[in-house]
N, C-alpha and C positions, 0 to 999 in steps of 0.2 A: 642350636635353633635355628629353626625355619627361618630365613629371613624375609617368607612372602608373609607367611603366615603372622610374623610378630608387625610387619607393615600391614596387616590387614586389621590386627585388633588398637593400632595406634589411630588408623582411620576410622574404625567406631568409636574409639574414646571420642576423637576430635567432634564426629556427629552428634553425640549423644550432647558433650558440653555445649554445641550450637542448639541442641532443642532445650537442653537446661535457661540457657542465657535468652532464648525466644519465648518461654513460658514464664520464668521470672520478671523480664521485662513487662509482659502483658498484663500480669495479676500486678505489678504494681501501682496501676491506676490504682487500687482499691487504699492506697495508702492517703490518698486526697480525703478520704471520709474520716474527718477528725471526730466527730461526733454521729454515733451510731444509736439507735434503740437497744431498749435492751432485748428483744425478739432476735438482733443482729451480730449480737456479741459473742454467740458461739459460732455462728459462721464465718465472722472476722476470724477466731482466735483457729477455726479451721484452715482457711486460706495461708494464715501467718505459718501456722504448722506444716502445711504443704509446701508454703515456700521453704522453710527449715532443712524439712528432708531432702527435697532435691536438693540444696546446696551442699548437704553432708555425702551424699551420693556423686557430686558432678566434683569435689573437692577429693575425692577416693580415687576416682576413676582418672581425673588429670593425674594422680599420684602415681598411679599404675602406668599412665602413658608417659608419665617421665622415667619412670624407672627401665621403660623397655629400651630406652632409647639410650640410657647411662650403663646398663648393667652389660658387662661386657663378655660373661663368661656364657652368657643365654640362658633360656630355660628350655625344659625338656618337652617334646611336640606334645605330649599328653598336657602338661601343664598349660600350654599355649591354646589346646583345645577347649579345656575346661574355662578359661579364660576370654575366648569368644565367645563361649555361648552364655558368659555372664554378660558381658557388653554388649552383644546381639539381642538379648531379651531385654535389655535396658532400652535399647535404640526403639524396639518395637512398642515396648509398652509406653515408653515417651514419648512415641509419635501418637498413640492412641491417646493419650491423654490430651496432646496439644489437637487433636481433632476434637476431642470432647469439648474443651474449654471455649472452642469456637462456636458454639452455639451458643452460650449465655455472654462472652463480653462482648460487651457493646463497642462499636466504632468511634474514633474521636467527636464525631459530630452528635452523636448520642448519649457522652459520657455525663449526664447529668445525676446529681445525686439518687433521685429517685430510680433511674435505671440501673446504678450502679449498685443499689441495694438487692434491687430486684434479682440482679445477676449475681452478687453476694450469697443470698440465700439461696439460689435454685444451685448452684455448684455445690453448695455445701452438703445438701440436699441430694446429691444425684448419686445413686446407690453404684453407678456404673464408673464414678471417677472416684469413688472410695475403694470399689475394687480393684481397680487399675492402680491405684496409689498403695495397696495391699499388696501386689504383687511385684510395683516396684521396691517398696520396703523389705520383702523377705530377701533382696539381693544385695541388701546391704552389708549385713553379718557374713553372706560369703564373700563379698570382694574385700571386707577388713580381714577376713583371717586369712585370705590370697597375699593382701598387700603385706600383713605382718609377718606370715610365715615362710611363705616363697620369695618374698623380698627383704624387709628390712631387717627380719632376725636370720638371716641366711647367709647373707653377705653385704657389704659395701655399695650401696648406690647414693647415686647424686639427687637427693628429693631435695628439693630447692625450700627455703622457709618462706611460707606465707606472709605476706605483708598484713600487720595488723595498723589500722588507722589509729592516728593518735588522737586525741579528746575533744580537739577544737573543731568543729565542724562551721560551715557557712549558712546562713539563715536562707541562700538562696542560691541558684546558678543562672547562667546566662549561656546562650549563643554566642558563638562569634557574629561579628556585624556584617553588615554586608561589605564596609571597607576592608581591605584588603590587608591582612598583618603579616609584617617581613621581620623577622626577627634573627637576622645572621651577623654574626660578628667577626666574623673572619672575611680576609679581604682576598680575592686574586691578586696573585703576583703579576708584575709589571709585564714579564715576559710571558705571562701564559701564551700557548699555543692550542688553537681550538682541535679539538679531535671531533667531528661530528658523528663517526662512526660509533664512540662508545657511548654519547648520548641517546642516539637511535636506540640502539640496543637497551639502554636503560628504561626506556618509554616499552618497549616491544614486552621486558619483562615484565612490565608494571600491568600491562592490559593482559598479557595471557594466565595471570593468576584469578581464583575464586573472590567474589565480593565478600562471603560471609565472614572474612576476618580482616583487618589492616592489610593492603599488598605491601610486601617486603622484598626488597633488593637489596643484595650486598655488593659492594664493591670489593674486592679482596686481592691483594698482590702485596708484595716487599715494599718495603720501607723506602722511599724515593720514586714511586712509578705515578704519583701525581693525582692519587684516589681523592685527597682533599680539593685539589684545586678544579678535578673534573668535578666534583657534587657541587661546589661554589656557581661554577657555571650553569648547571642542572639549573639550580636555585635563579639563578639571573635570567635565565631562559621562561623559564615557568613564571615569574614575576611580569614579563615582560606578556607573556600571553596570556596573561591572566587566566592558568590553568588550575590555580589555588586561591580559597579563598583565604588561608594563614599557610604561611612559610615558618617555620621556627628551626632554629640551629642549637644542638647540644654537643658540647664537648665530652664524650663519652670515656674519655680514656682512662677513669678510674670510677667506683662507684659516688665518690664525694663530689668528681666535677660534675657528674651526670645529675647529681641531686642539685650544685649551685646552679644548674642550666636551667632546669624547670622550676627553681625558686625565680630564676629571673624573667623565664616566660609567663609565670605566672602574675607579672606586674604588667607586662603586654596587653595580656586577656583579660584582667581584673578592672573593667571600663567602672564598675559599679563600686569600686573601692570597699569591695569587702574587708572585713576583718581577718586577715590571712596572718595569724600569729607566730607558726614556727611552720619548719621545712613539712612536718606532715601533711600538715594542712594547705601548703602551698601546692606541693605534687599532688593532693588528691583533687585539687582544685581543675591543674592543668589535666589531669588525667580523664576527671568529669565533663570537663567542657569540650574535649576532642573526644568522648566517646559519647556523648548525646549528640554531637554537631550534626547539621542539617545540610552542609555543604563541604565540598572536598579541602582537604588540608594536607601538606607535606611536615614530616617532621624527620631532621638529618640527624642523625646519631654517630658524631665523627669520633676516629682514634679508638673504637673498641677493640684494642690488639690482645687483650688477655681476659678471653671469657672464662678463665677457670678462678678468677678470681671475684666475679660476682657474674648473676644473670642479668643480662642485658631486658629478657623479656618482662620482669618485674615493671617495666615503667613503659610500657610500649600500650597504650591504650587499644581495646578492642574496638574496632567501628569499620562496618565495612564502605566508609567515605575516607578511610585514612590511607595514608600512602607514606610508606618508611623507607628511607635510603642510609642505609651503614654503610660505612670504609672500616675496614680492618685488614691487621694483616696475619690473621688468624683463618685456616681452613674449618679451624670448629663450629665459625659461625654458618656452616652452611643449611644447621640443621633450622634457622631463625626462618631464611625466606629463600627466594631463588635467587642464586650467587651468579655474580660475573667476575672472571678472573679478570684484571688488569694488568696488561703485559708490557713489554716495552713501546715507544713510540713509532708510528712509522718513520721510515728514514727520510722522508720529505718534512714530516712533521718536528722528528729531532734536527734537523738541520738549522729548521726555519727556529727552534727554540734554541739553537747554539749561536744566530747570527741578532737576537736579540739581546743577546747579553755583550755581545760587542759592537764595537764602531767601525768594524773592516767592511772595505766593501763587499760585494757578490758577485765578483767576476770569476772566471771559469778557475782561476787558480784556486781562490780561495773556497771557492762550492767546491772542488775536486778533495782537498784537506778537510775540510768541514765534513763532507760525508766520509772519509776515512777516520776521522776523529769520533763522530756518533757509532759507525760501525764497533770501533775498538771499545766504547763505551757501554756496547751492549745494547743501545736507544735507551736507557735509564735515564728519565727528567731529571732527576736529583743529581747524579753523575756528571750528566750533561751541564747543568747550572752551576756545579760546582768547579765544572773545565772551565766554563766560561769566565765564573768571576775569578779564578787562578790566573788563566791566560790575562783579563783585564787590569788585574791588582799587578800583577809583574811585568807586565807588556810585553808579551812571549807571544811570536806571531803565529797565528793560526799553522803556518806551513813547517815550523819550529817544534810544535806541539809534540809530535807523535814521536820524535827523535829522545826530546826529554823523560818521553812518558818510558821508552824502551829500555832506557837507563835505570830509571828508578823499579821498572818491575820486573829487571833481573835480579836488583837486589831485593825486592822485596820476596820475589819467589823463591830465591836460594836459601834464605834463612827461615823461612815460615813453609816449610814443603805440605803442614796441616792445612792451609790456606786454601788447598786444591779441593781437599773434604768439603769443605765447608759450603764451598759455592757451587758444588756440581748438585747439591740438593735444592739449587733452585729451580725451580720448574720455568719453561720458557712458552711464551703465546700460544705454540702451536700445539702444547703438549708431548713436544719430544725433548728426551734430556736436555741439560744445558750445555752449551757451547765452552768453551775456556775463554773464547771472549766476554763472553757475559760473567763468567766468573773472575774474571781479572778485573773489569772495568771498578767494580763495585767498590773496592779496597784500594786499588790503585789511584784514585782520584785522590785518596782521604791521603796518602803515602807521599803526594806531591806537595800537599797542604803542610805536612810534619815536615819534610825537605827544607822548608821555610824557615823553619826554628833553628835550623844551621846548629841541626844537635851534634854536630863535630866542634863545635865551640863550649867552653866553659858553661858559657850562660845557657847557652841552647840546651846543653847535656841537662843541666837542671832543669829546665822547661819539659823538656822531654821527660823525666823523671816524674815532674809533677801531673802530666799528662798519664802516665804509666798508673800512678794512683789513683787518678779520678776513674779509670776505666775498672776498678776494683768496687766501686760505687755501685748502687742500681741507678740506671740512667737520669730518673728523676729526682727534683729536689736533694740536690748536692749542696748541701750548707758550707759556707765558710766557717762554722763552728767546728767542724773536727781538723780543721789546721789550724785554727787558733789554739782549740784545746790540748792538740799533739806538742805545740809551740811552749805553750805554759807547763806543762808538763815536765819540760825538760831544761835544768840549767843551760847557759848557752853553749858552753865547752860542751854539751852532752847532742847538743841536737844537729842532726844531719844538715849536711853543707846543702840543700835544694831550699831548705828554710830561708836561707839568708835572702831569696828572691821574695818574702814577705816581712822581712824585720828592718827596723830603721837604723840608725848609727848605734844607738843607746842598746840596741837588742831586742826592742817592744815590737809588740805587732802591729802592724800597718795596715789596714784596712785597703787603702790607696792603692798602694802597692799590689795586694791580691787582685785589686780590682785592674788594673794596668794588665796584669797578665793574662788575665780571664779575656779582657776586651782582644787581646792579640788572638787568641784560643777561637774567640767569636766571630776577628775577621776573616780567620782562616776556615771557616766551617767546621773547626773541631769540636766545637759545642754550638749547641740549636739555640737555647736561649741562656740570658744574661740577666740576671735582678739585683741591679746593686741601688734600689731607692730604699732599702732597708725601711718601709712604714709598718709593717706588719710585724718584725724581726729586725734584730740587731746585726744580723748579719746578711751578707749576699748570697744569693741562691742562683745556680746554673743547673743546666740540665746538659745531657749528650744525645744524639739520636743514637738508639740501640746498634745498629749497624757500627757506627764509627769506635761504639765500645767494644766489639768483639772483635774489631779491627785492630784496635790498641793491645787487644789482650796477646790476638795470634801472631803480632808481630814479635814478641818478646822471646827472646830464647826462656830455655825452662829455668835455666838458675837465676836467671834477671828476674823472670816473672816468680819465682818461689822467692827471692829476698824481697821484693816489693811487696809480696802479699804477708809477708813477716810484718813489715812496716806498716800496712794499711791494718793488721790487726794491734798494735802500737795505737793508731790513731783510733778505732773503735774503744778502747780500753781505756784510753786517755778522755773522752766523753762518760763512759762508762762509772769509773769508778767514782768520782767526786758526787755521784748520784745516790749513790749504795747506802741503805740504811741499815743504821745498827750491824755496823762492820764489825763491832769486838764480839757478838752474838754469834750463837749457833745457827739461829735463823736470819742472816741478813738477807734483803731482797730491795726489788726499786717498787717504790710509791709513786710512778708517775701520774698524770692526768692523762686521761685516753690520748688526746694530740699530741704529746710529748712521745707516748711509747710509736703511736702511728709515723712520727718521722724515722725513727730508727729501724722499723719494723725491714723495709724493704731492703736496707744494707746490710742488715745485720743478716738476713736471707740469705743475701747475692754472697756475703762472707761463707756462709756455712756449704754454698752448693763450689766454691772453692776449693773451701778447706779439708771436703772428700777427694778431692784431685793429691793434695798431696798428704793426708795425714799419717800416713804409714813411714815419712821422713820428717816429719814436724817434730820439736819438741818443744817442751812448755813455755809460754810467755811470762816470765816471772815479773810481777808487781808488786814495790812495797812503797807504803803509803804512811803516814801517822794521823791516828786518829784517838783523839779523846787521851792525847800523852803518850799513847803504844805504840809502836812500830808493828804494822799489821803487815803479812806476806800473804799474797794469793797470785793467780795468774789471768792474764785476759780471756782467755779462755774458760774460766769457770765464770765470770762476769758475762760473757755470751749466753754459757748455759743458764742461767739465771736468768737472763733477758727472755731467753726462748721459753722457757718454763712460762715466764708470767704472761709473755701474750698467748701462750696456747698452744705453739710450736713443741709440743713434749714428745714425738720422735726424733726430733733434732737434738732438744737438750737430752733425751736419754742416751742418744750414741755418742753425743759430747762427752758427759759425763762418765760414762764408761771408758771411755779414751782417757780423761784425765787420771780414772783411777787407776788405770795399768799405766800408765807412766808416771807415777808420781814413785818416789825414791824416800822409804822412812830414813834413810841414813842420813837424809838432812832432814833434822828436830822440825824445819818449819815447812816442810813439807805433809807434815803431821795432820796439822788443820785442813790442810787444802784438799786431801785426799778423802779427810770425814767428810766434808762437805760437797764432794762429789760422789759421795756414798749417799749424802741424803738427797740430793737432786736426781739422782736416779730412782730412788726409790718413790719419790714424788712423781716423777715422769712416769712411772708405770702405774700409779695410781689413776693418774689423769687418763691414760691409754684406757683405763679400766683392765687394765692385767693385775687383777689384783690379788690372785693365786700365786705368780711370779713375785710380786711385790710382798709377800708374804713369806715365800720362802729366800729370799734377798735378803729381807730384815733378818730373819734366824740367821744367815750367814754372817751379815756383816755385824752383829751381836756377839757370836763368837769367837769372831776375828777379832774385833777390839778389846774383849775380854782376855783373849789370849795375848794381844798386844801390850796391855794397858797393868793387865795382872793387880796389885792391892796396890798399885798407885793413887793416892787419895787425890792427886793435881788433877786426876782426870774423871772425878766423878761425874761431872756435867755430861762429857761426851756419853760415859756410859750409861746413865740417866735418858740421853737424849736418843741414846741407841735402841736403849726400852721403848720409851715413846712412841719412836718409829714402828716396834713390832706392835706396839697396841694398836696405833693407828691400823695397820695391816689389818690385823685381825679383825676390828670392827668393818672393816673395808668388805671382806670376804662374804658369801652367803653362806653361812653355817653356824648354828646355833654353839655347837663345839668352840667354833673359834670367839664366837661372843662370849660365852662362859669364861675360856680361858683372858681373854683382854682384860675381862669384871676381876677376875684374881688378881692377874697382874698389878691392876691399878690398884687393888686395896692394899696387896703385899708392898706397892712403893709407898703409898700414905702412912703403913704402919710407920716407915723407916724416917716420916720426915716430922718435923717437930713443928706444931701448931703454931708459928709465929707469922708476923708480918714478913719476915725474911724470904721466907717459902711460901709465901701466901700463891705469888704468880704459879708455882710448880704446882701447890695443891689445888690448887681452881682448875690447871689441866687436867689433872687426873680426874677431880670430880665432874667437870665436863665430860669426859670419857666414861666415867659410870652411869651419867644420863641416858649417853648414846646407847651403853650395852644394855640398860635396863628398859629404853623404849624400846629394843629389837627383842628381848626376851618378854617384853607385857609385864616386867615386875613396875607396875606405876606406883605403888606406895614409895619403891626405892628411890624414883625418878622424882617424885614429887618432894619427897623429905629431902633429897640431894638439891632440886634449885633452891628449894626454903634456904636450905644452909648456905648458898651460895649469896643468895642475895641477902641476909642478914649479916655474914659476913663483909659485905661491900655498901652497908647501911641503906640497902634498898635504895639507891639514888635517890637519898634525900637532898640533893644540894650538895652533898659533899663529892668533889669531883676524884676522892684519891684513889677511886675505883678505877678511873680512867689508867694509871699509873699501874695498875696491877695486872690488868686484864692485858693479854696478847687479843690480836683480832681471832684467832681460833676460838677464844674462851668467849669473847664477844657474841661471836658467831653463833656457837651452841647456846649458850644461857639464852639470848632472844628468839632463838628456834622455838627450844624448850617451854618458854615463858608464852609464846602465842600458844602453844597446843593446850599448855596445863594450867596456865596462871590464871585464875578467875579474878583478882584483883587489877581491874581494866585502867585505874588509875596507875598503879605500877608499873603494867605492861605501857602503858601510854608513854610514862618517862624513859621505860627503857628504850624503846623501840624509837624514840625522838634522840636521847642521847646515842644509841650505836650509829646512829646515821651523822650528829652534829662530827661525832669524834673522827670517824673516818673520811668525812666531807674533804678535808686538806690533800689527802693522799690521793684519794680516786681509787682506779684501780677493782679488781673482782669484789672483795670485801666490801666496798662505799656500794657497788652494783647488788651486791645480793642482799646488805641490810635497808637498803630502798627498799626492794622487794618484800622486807619482811615487814618494814613500815609499812605498806601496802596493807597486807594481811592482818597487822595487828588492827589498822583502821576499821577493817572489813569486822573486824572481830568486834571492835567498840560500835559496830551498828551503821559506821561511815563506807558504806558496802560501794557508793557511786565513787567517794574519793579514791578508795583502794584500787580500784579498776582503772581509775584514771591514770593513776601513778604508775599501775604495771602497765598500762599501752604506752606510756610514755619511755619507760626502760625498754620496751622491746624495738619502738621505733629509732630509740639511741644506740640498740645493737648493730641495726643497719648501717649505719657509717662509723660505728666504733664497735668495731669485733672484740669479743672476749674469747673465752673458752667457749664448745658447744655446751657445757655445762650450764652457763648462763644462760643462754636461750632455753634449755630445756626447764629450768628452774623457772626462767619467767614462765612460760606458757603454763606450767603446772600451777602456778599461784595464780595465774590469769583462770586456770580452770575453777578452782578453789572458790574465788568469788564469784565467778557467774553461777556456779551452784547455788551458794548462799542467797542467789537471786531469783533462783528456781528457773535460770533459764537455761534448758539442759540440752537441749541440742547446741547451742556457743558453747557451754562447758564443754561437751564430748568432744568437739572440734579443736578446741585448744587442749585438752590433755591427749590427743591424738596428734597431734602438731608436735607437740613434745614426746609420745612413743615412738615417732616415726624416725626422729633423730639418735634414738638407743638402737643401732643399727648393727648388724652382726651377731653370732650364734652364742657370745659370751655372756652368759647369765650373770644379770645385776641385780641388788635389792631396788634399784631406781627402775627399773624393768617391772618388775612383780609389784612396786608401789601405784605406777602409772597405769599399769594394765587394771588394777583393782579399782583403781577411780573412774577410770573410762566405764568398766562395765556397773560401776554404781548407778553413774549417771545414766548409762543407756535401758538401764530397767524403767525410767522414768517416759521413754516413749518408743522402747523397740524392745522386746521383751528375746527375739529371736537372736538379735546382736547380742543383749547381755550373754544368752545361752553360749554364744562363741566366744565371747570374751573371758567367760568363767571357764569354760571350757581349755582355752589355750593357755589361762594362768595356770589352771591344775597342770597342765603339761610340765611348763617350766619349772614349778613350785615343789611337783614330785622330784624333781633332781637333785634336793637339797636335803638336811636334814630338818628342815622347817615343820617338825609333827606338827604344834600348834596352826602354825599359817595352812597347812594341809589341809587338818582337820576343817579349819574355818572355811577353806576355797569349797572342798566338796559342799559342805550345807551351805552355801550361799549357791551352788550350782544347783544343789537338790532342790533348794527353795524356788529357785527358777523354772527348773524341769516339773515341779509340781504345778507351777501355774497354768504352764503350758501343758501338762498333762502325760507325759512320757514316762510310766509309773515304772516298765522294766527297767528303763535306766537310772532311775534313783534306786531300785533296789541294788543295784550293782555299785553305784557310789557309797551305800551306807557300809555294805559289807567290806570296803577297799578303806572307808572311814574306820571301822572298830576294829580292822586290824592293827591300824596306829595305835591303840590302846593294848596292845600283846596278847589280844584273842583273836585264833581264826574260828569263823564262823560257816560251818559248812550245811546248805541246803540242797535238797534235790543232787545235781551234779556239778558245782562250781567247785571242781577241785584243781581248776588254773593255779600254776604256781606264780608266785608274785615274789618281786624282791622289796624283804621287808626293812623298815628302817629301826624296828626295834625286835629283839628276840620274841616270837611266841612263847606264852607260858600255857597256853592250853589250847585245846582244838575240841571245838564243842560243834555236835552235830545236831543241828536241830529238825533231824528227818523222821525221830521216835524218840516216847518218851522214855524209852528205857536207857537210852544214850546220855540222857540228861538227868538220870536220878542223880540225887546228892547233891547237884551243884549249887542249890540254895546255901549248901552250908562251908562249899570251896571257897577258902580264902583268897586263894591268888585269883582266881575270877572275878569275886564281889570287890576286891580290892581295885582291879584293870578295870572295870565300868564304873568305877566310882572315882577315878581319876579324871581330873579337867583339863583338856588340851584347848588351846582359844578360849570360849566361853562355854563349852559344849562338855559335859560329863559323859560317859561311855553308857550310860542306862539313861540319854535321852536319845542317841542316835539309836540305842537297841529297841525303844517302843517305837520310833517312827520305824524302823525297819519291818516289827511287828505290823505296823497297819497295811506298808507295802506288801509284805506276804499275804497278807489277806486278801489285797485286793487284787494278786496274780493267782488265787485258789492255792495258796500254800498253807491250808489252814492248821496244819499239826504243826509245823516248825513256826507259824505265826506265833499258837498259844506257847509255846516252850519260851520263844524269844519274848513274850510280855510276861510269863510268870517271872522270867531272870531280871528283865527291868524294874519288876514291882519290887524284888527283894533286894537288889542294888538300891534302890530310892528309900525303900524304908530303913536301911541301915546306916545311909547320909543322915549326920547328924546338923551339921555346921551348912547350911546351904541357903543361899537368896531366895527372895520372895519371888523375884523372877524367874527360877528355875522352878521352882515347886509350882507356880500358877502352869508354867511350859508342862511339864512332866502331866500335870494334871488333865490339862487340856487335851495333851496327846493322848493319854487313858479313855476318857470320855469320847475322844475320835474312835479309838479303836474299838469302845463298846459298841459306839454308832455304826462301824462296819460289820464287826460282826450282827448284829439285830438285823441289818439290811440284807445279809448272807443267809441265816436258817431262820429268822425271826423268834428267835428264844427271848424273851424277854426276862426272864429269871437272872440270865447272866448278865445281861445289860442293868437290872437292877441293882445286883451284885455290885456291880462296877459303881454305879453312880453313889450307894451306900458308903462303899469306902473312898470315892472320890471326897462325899461328904464329912466325913469323919477327918481324912487328912485336911479339909478346908480348916475343921475346929481346931485342931490340933496343932497346927504349924504356919496356918496364915492369917487366922484373924481377920483383921482389917483387911488385910493387903489383897484381897482379890481383884483381879484385875478383870475389864468390864468383856473382853473376849470370853472368861472361863464363866461368868454367868448367865453368858446367853448360849455357851455351848450345855451348862446343866440343864438349862430351860428349854431346849431342843431336844435332848434326851428324854427328856421327863414325856415332853410331847410326842416321839416317837413310840414312847414303850406304851402309854396310855392317852390318846388324845381325849381332853376331856369335853363336854356338850356345852359346858356354860363356862362363864369363867368362876364365878363362887366353886364349882366342883372343880374346877383346875387349880385355884389356890388349895384348894384340901386336897389335892391329890400331890399337889408339891410339897406340903408339910408332911403328908404322908409318907412320904419317903423318909422323913427325919422321924427318929422313933420320940425325940420330945418338942416343943416348942424352942425354935433356934433363936439363942441370945446375940448372936455376931452380926453386927452389921453389913456385913458383907452380905448374909442372907437377906435381912432387912432390904437391904437394897434390891436384892433380886427379888422379893416380892413387891416392893413399891413398882418395879418394872413390868411386873407381872399384872399389876393390878391396873396400869395404864394401856394393858392391851386392848386393843379392838377386836373382835368375832375372835375367831379362834387361832388367830395367829401372832408371832413375835413381830415388833416392827422391825420390817427391812428383811423379814426373811419366810422361804416358804416352807411347809412340813418336810421337802425333800432337803438332801444335802446339798447346800450351796458350791457353786462351781466357779470359778473364775473365768468369763468369757474372754478367751485370746484375742482381741484385735489386730490383724498380724499387719494391718495397715494403721489410717486415722481413723479417731475415732467418728461416731456419726456427728450430727450437726447436733443433735439434742444434748450430746452429752460431753462434747467440748468444751463449752463453759464452765461447767461446774466440775467438771472430771478433777477425781483426787488423784494424787498419785500415788503409786505403789509405795505400800510401806515397806521399808528398807530397815534392817539394824545396821548398815554399813553408813557412818556419819561422815561428815569431812575429813576426818582424820582418816587413815588408812591402818590397817591390820599393823601395820610395821610401828606406827608411831602411837598410836593408843589399843593395844587390844582390850584395854581393860574395859573401855568407853561403850565397847559392843553390847547393846541388848538381845536380850534370847529373841530366836526368828521363829518365825510362824511356822507349821507342819506344812 
């Protein structure tokens, strides 16, 4: 990828973002018009659509720009060229739109209601503005296709997740007052030494940046360089100089601390005491206040050291008056703003810092010694501070320090040679490679503190071991709980010797003794924080400096390090095992609240990183426990694997479970269950990684493996059943109807083996729910409905008897609730079921609790409470920002939000929600969810941008063609056919219909379309439509007729064929059109059991064909014959079921054949087409419709064939208010969930 071109595209994307922001902010003035007259409703809707369209485009461009920065593999030059053209065109049109709006938008002084209304109407009626928006709108499908095919579906991109505000909003907003707001929670250290050169450079970097977005400067450097203290001094100077009207300080170490800091800041800014009831509302308030501020402000974001954990830019307000100062150790933050590398202090600054720590005189001897010390310490502020603290605490004279240092340094460097490699990677201030002095000083200072523990004594050795164990944890929030749990898990004679430091004379845990040891560590700067107040928790909490943690790990010999790691593993196991639910079952797991999961997350991740170093030499850590009177054997590594899977780290759980599987020795009978559970975690990890084919393969392998091991031993039936269940679930996850049918048959065969009694109820219901899943995919809605009804009947339909709660596991509860939302018409039962599902899982929290609250929101929407459902979903999305779960939870939440917004006809918002979910389904792996959400994106896109819908249906068809989903492919083809018919691409439609008909097993040849295609089924016959001779006798051919009468999705083969006849006629292929029409009529005539909607659809298409024929050759006789045939079919097969559009088409065709001069002659002409008076109600309705006609035209129709006028941009001002949405046959449910619910589509 050409980096220059990529930078150019990124710059152009930023330019469009600025244009969009400017336009959106300018037209926001119309929001002040609360009440508008009737003639202004249309213009206001026009402007609102304009704003929505720009928002969608801006979102797509920002995601592309973000992907450009994160995609390491790079794009081809031709891809960049195409993308550059798209974005450049956007900028041209956006600039033009901005100029046009300038003519109408009033300035602030003239923003009266009357002038605003005048401007609103003028903008909406300006054809040039409409033309520009049409040009801009054409680029949305192009950008969307590029984003999905060249980025999201191609590889892994770091696409951030858009923030969706919670439901609480403030009644007003307020600018910062003229009095300065100074919200800085940190304080300068007493020994701070001013570094004026650094502070001057910060101001220069701020001044050199453009003013269109907040000016951002990053202070980057390794820990201990004084970044935070420099930021504090900059704030103090700015306050004295009154440089900013508002200064806010936020601890950005984690997402949670950032959110807490913004919440605290909201209290400073909220002078009007607005009701800010939740975190999202408070964060939104701060961002809004700063975004709309009319005076300068400074936001300090401290300790943003782990950019991989969250994107800080989500919390940075966009305002040209804003200044943002970030401190970070990571060089990755360079993407955010101008970076300033903070290196060591100057020699003079360093010596002044050292003397501030000491009471020594600054005579020549001491100054010389101090200069030598700071040089050896690499001028690092933290190292100098620690050295001064050590000398002061231990009374070491300045002149003696280096000799002590040299003795300790030799010990360190001889025992830990890897220390050299670590320190060489640290950059120096002048850009050259690190010197040895700098490399030594960071760790030798802490080693001096370590020596004060007197590790050569018995007590000191035990303290050193505790310090070694601390280094295995993540540096933040190390709880006393891990040590206490490990103590409680072992009898006194089994405890390690170091545990005596924390137990009293009776062998009981002593928090007081724990605090004493930790305070000693704190005094020696071996730990950075110690909280022993125990206000929010019953345990003390400590933190290590990351460099101290690395130093402790590096200074241990490998053999010692490995032994201590095994003990650390046992400590984690002591915390995990008591929390394990259902230990005796084959599906144990952790049902912890979110906060509890987060506390362990970092420490388990740290464990995993060290595990990889020793995995080839480690053995299983066996754990035995008593559960419900039974002795249970497991291993700590398996507990960790379950936990990793539970928090969404599936790659780690997969690696660990495979390691356990290989190490399990079945000669020990206790290991059989451990190995079985390892296989269970492995398969589930593959599912969560979307590796469904591999999951299916492993499930088959493990089923065969356990059958060979267990043989006919009935005592292992539960394990064999669970292995079959794994295979069923794996088959249902794949994108294959063949696999789905196999899963359905396996479920049925398993059900036949089970007795229908309460003992087997849970197992039966698990199989029945899988039958529902399979039936939903296969479109067998009758099976699905019957199965759902059976399950609900067996569980007393939730009538207050809670016995079903004991019978159902989370999987059953999840699937039954999901199917009930889609299929259950009894809203009272749905209400009870969805509410009870949330209540059952409320205590455990976790993924199921999250999902079932999403389902509750969808149930509320189905019950007519869309606003309440939307609020619930938005709250769940806000929750995900602080309490991360699976990526799938994010996808499901945004998909649900799209559903609810679609129900409210907020189509642009619905599309953006679906698109947000779709972009998280990254990579080339084909998934059912990818097909489903693409379907939903296309359906809502039809309501505001036909070209975008065309692009999405085309992309989806390219994906579904890779599957064996014949019904889905046909349905997709007809959806795309319908859109292309609106747009007017006739030749494309002809090719689509030919492809669709091949799925029915018959290849149709016309002209020279002899392209070889990979068929999904064997071709039964090849029909050449080029001449009559080749088609003779086909009406009698049972194979062809059977194929044409087959139904895929909601389409019979003859329904596609008659549409193909119409398209052939439009492309001047008259003879093939006649052949196709004749075949379709014959197949239709042979069809006995067919629904009224399908009869209406076919007759309607036949009349359309007759109309096309009449327009081509003017032969009224042939058109009359078709009309007579249609009337006969209506009499015999429809009766009262005539649809309105069919009766309109009948009347229009009569009008074309013989336009009557008077109304009475027109009615006479209509009745003359039928041999005798028509008695059916349908025909009487037609006559009534004709009798109401004025002049010689049917209501709403001209004498020529109506065509849909394609509006490529926004509808004109006169049409917007009363714009009726495009009629579509795809409802809220997608093709995978409700195949049979789709109604027939139009031609």
